[in-house]
Every structure is written in C-alpha cells, then in structure tokens.
C-alpha positions as YAML, in Angstrom:
chain: A
units: angstrom
residues:
- id: 1
  name: MET
  ca: [-26.33, -21.51, -11.77]
- id: 2
  name: MET
  ca: [-27.25, -23.61, -8.75]
- id: 3
  name: ASN
  ca: [-30.87, -24.24, -7.95]
- id: 4
  name: HIS
  ca: [-30.39, -24.78, -4.22]
- id: 5
  name: ILE
  ca: [-28.26, -23.44, -1.38]
- id: 6
  name: TYR
  ca: [-27.54, -25.90, 1.42]
- id: 7
  name: VAL
  ca: [-26.65, -25.69, 5.10]
- id: 8
  name: ASN
  ca: [-22.85, -25.62, 5.56]
- id: 9
  name: GLN
  ca: [-22.31, -24.98, 1.85]
- id: 10
  name: THR
  ca: [-19.06, -23.29, 0.90]
- id: 11
  name: ALA
  ca: [-17.68, -22.08, -2.43]
- id: 12
  name: LEU
  ca: [-20.74, -19.86, -2.82]
- id: 13
  name: GLU
  ca: [-20.79, -16.20, -3.85]
- id: 14
  name: ILE
  ca: [-23.58, -13.95, -2.57]
- id: 15
  name: ILE
  ca: [-24.09, -10.93, -4.84]
- id: 16
  name: LEU
  ca: [-26.34, -7.97, -4.03]
- id: 17
  name: LYS
  ca: [-27.14, -4.86, -6.07]
- id: 18
  name: THR
  ca: [-27.42, -1.70, -3.97]
- id: 19
  name: ALA
  ca: [-29.10, 0.50, -6.62]
- id: 20
  name: THR
  ca: [-26.64, 3.32, -5.84]
- id: 21
  name: SER
  ca: [-23.14, 4.30, -6.89]
- id: 22
  name: LEU
  ca: [-20.48, 3.15, -4.44]
- id: 23
  name: ARG
  ca: [-17.78, 5.59, -5.58]
- id: 24
  name: GLU
  ca: [-17.67, 7.20, -2.14]
- id: 25
  name: ALA
  ca: [-18.30, 4.08, -0.06]
- id: 26
  name: ASP
  ca: [-15.98, 3.48, 2.90]
- id: 27
  name: SER
  ca: [-17.24, 0.01, 3.77]
- id: 28
  name: VAL
  ca: [-19.89, -2.48, 2.73]
- id: 29
  name: GLU
  ca: [-21.37, -5.52, 4.37]
- id: 30
  name: ILE
  ca: [-24.18, -7.98, 3.83]
- id: 31
  name: ARG
  ca: [-26.43, -8.15, 6.85]
- id: 32
  name: TYR
  ca: [-28.68, -11.11, 7.54]
- id: 33
  name: SER
  ca: [-31.49, -12.41, 9.65]
- id: 34
  name: LYS
  ca: [-31.54, -16.18, 10.11]
- id: 35
  name: PRO
  ca: [-34.71, -18.31, 10.34]
- id: 36
  name: ASP
  ca: [-34.45, -18.12, 14.17]
- id: 37
  name: ARG
  ca: [-34.35, -14.29, 13.89]
- id: 38
  name: CYS
  ca: [-30.71, -14.02, 14.99]
- id: 39
  name: CYS
  ca: [-29.01, -11.21, 13.08]
- id: 40
  name: GLY
  ca: [-25.44, -10.67, 11.94]
- id: 41
  name: SER
  ca: [-23.35, -9.64, 8.98]
- id: 42
  name: PHE
  ca: [-20.87, -10.93, 6.43]
- id: 43
  name: ASN
  ca: [-17.91, -8.85, 5.31]
- id: 44
  name: ALA
  ca: [-18.40, -7.86, 1.69]
- id: 45
  name: GLU
  ca: [-16.39, -6.45, -1.18]
- id: 46
  name: ILE
  ca: [-17.40, -3.95, -3.83]
- id: 47
  name: SER
  ca: [-17.47, -5.79, -7.13]
- id: 48
  name: ASP
  ca: [-18.68, -2.85, -9.26]
- id: 49
  name: ARG
  ca: [-18.59, 0.70, -7.84]
- id: 50
  name: GLU
  ca: [-20.58, 2.32, -10.65]
- id: 51
  name: GLN
  ca: [-23.31, -0.32, -10.75]
- id: 52
  name: GLY
  ca: [-23.42, -0.60, -6.94]
- id: 53
  name: THR
  ca: [-22.76, -4.33, -6.72]
- id: 54
  name: ILE
  ca: [-21.29, -5.99, -3.63]
- id: 55
  name: CYS
  ca: [-20.39, -9.62, -2.95]
- id: 56
  name: HIS
  ca: [-19.39, -12.07, -0.25]
- id: 57
  name: PHE
  ca: [-17.64, -15.39, -0.82]
- id: 58
  name: VAL
  ca: [-18.95, -18.04, 1.58]
- id: 59
  name: SER
  ca: [-15.91, -20.08, 2.55]
- id: 60
  name: LYS
  ca: [-16.69, -21.49, 6.02]
- id: 61
  name: PRO
  ca: [-19.36, -24.13, 6.73]
- id: 62
  name: GLU
  ca: [-20.60, -22.25, 9.82]
- id: 63
  name: GLU
  ca: [-21.62, -19.19, 7.78]
- id: 64
  name: LEU
  ca: [-24.84, -20.81, 6.51]
- id: 65
  name: ASP
  ca: [-25.53, -22.93, 9.56]
- id: 66
  name: MET
  ca: [-29.31, -23.16, 9.64]
- id: 67
  name: PRO
  ca: [-31.99, -24.37, 7.20]
- id: 68
  name: GLY
  ca: [-34.94, -22.14, 6.39]
- id: 69
  name: TRP
  ca: [-35.64, -18.65, 5.10]
- id: 70
  name: TRP
  ca: [-32.82, -16.11, 5.46]
- id: 71
  name: ASN
  ca: [-33.16, -12.37, 4.82]
- id: 72
  name: LEU
  ca: [-30.11, -10.62, 3.32]
- id: 73
  name: TRP
  ca: [-29.57, -6.91, 2.69]
- id: 74
  name: SER
  ca: [-26.71, -4.61, 1.82]
- id: 75
  name: TYR
  ca: [-25.39, -2.01, 4.25]
- id: 76
  name: VAL
  ca: [-23.11, 0.77, 2.97]
- id: 77
  name: ARG
  ca: [-21.15, 3.37, 4.92]
- id: 78
  name: PHE
  ca: [-20.01, 6.40, 2.93]
- id: 79
  name: SER
  ca: [-16.92, 8.57, 3.52]
- id: 80
  name: ASP
  ca: [-19.10, 11.53, 4.63]
- id: 81
  name: GLY
  ca: [-20.72, 9.50, 7.43]
- id: 82
  name: ARG
  ca: [-23.96, 8.55, 5.64]
- id: 83
  name: CYS
  ca: [-25.24, 4.97, 5.92]
- id: 84
  name: ALA
  ca: [-27.53, 3.22, 3.46]
- id: 85
  name: PRO
  ca: [-29.28, -0.05, 4.25]
- id: 86
  name: GLY
  ca: [-30.68, -1.93, 1.27]
- id: 87
  name: ARG
  ca: [-33.93, -3.75, 0.72]
- id: 88
  name: ALA
  ca: [-33.99, -7.30, 2.09]
- id: 89
  name: VAL
  ca: [-34.09, -10.30, -0.21]
- id: 90
  name: ARG
  ca: [-35.05, -13.79, 0.92]
- id: 91
  name: ILE
  ca: [-33.18, -16.98, 0.18]
- id: 92
  name: TYR
  ca: [-34.06, -20.50, 1.26]
- id: 93
  name: VAL
  ca: [-31.25, -22.61, 2.71]
- id: 94
  name: TYR
  ca: [-32.02, -26.32, 2.42]
- id: 95
  name: PRO
  ca: [-31.00, -29.02, 4.91]
- id: 96
  name: GLU
  ca: [-28.07, -31.11, 3.71]
- id: 97
  name: GLY
  ca: [-29.15, -34.04, 1.58]
- id: 98
  name: GLU
  ca: [-32.40, -32.58, 0.21]
...
C-alpha cells in the first residue's frame, strides 16, 4: 500500500464502497472536487456488485493534476432512473518530489 499519492501519478487504482448493492446499476462514476473547487468525474467500473464497490484506474498524468485536498464520491445511476450520490472522502495529492 502506498503512503502518498502524487500529482501526475499514474498506475493508481481508486476504490470506493457505495454501501449499496449495485445489481441494478446502469452506470457508475467517481465524482471529484479539486483543491481549486473545480468539479468533474472519472469513469468507473463496478468491481463487486453485491458489496457495492466501484473503481477507477488512473492512467493519464493529467487526471491528478493539482496538489492539495481532493474530495471524491461515488455516483450511481440505476436502471429504474434513480440516482445515488455517495458520501465524499478526502485524499491529499502531494506535489511531485515530496
């Protein structure tokens, strides 16, 4: 397990637990708020439908492009039209070289 996440890091997997079954999920994403308050989302995959776990593999340097505190949360769309945002978690992204 890594102790730090760095700006422009790749080969990183972000895993979030949704606390709900994803058997009827149509799509999932991981939404974020950067330290400058800009918001966006990463495409995600369901890694365990029963346990409600989703993940995103960071593969491009520009995905984590800013040092500081990031907020991440799951967002699930179900086949019947319901949407479920998750609770935000905070991660700290360190400048390169620290």
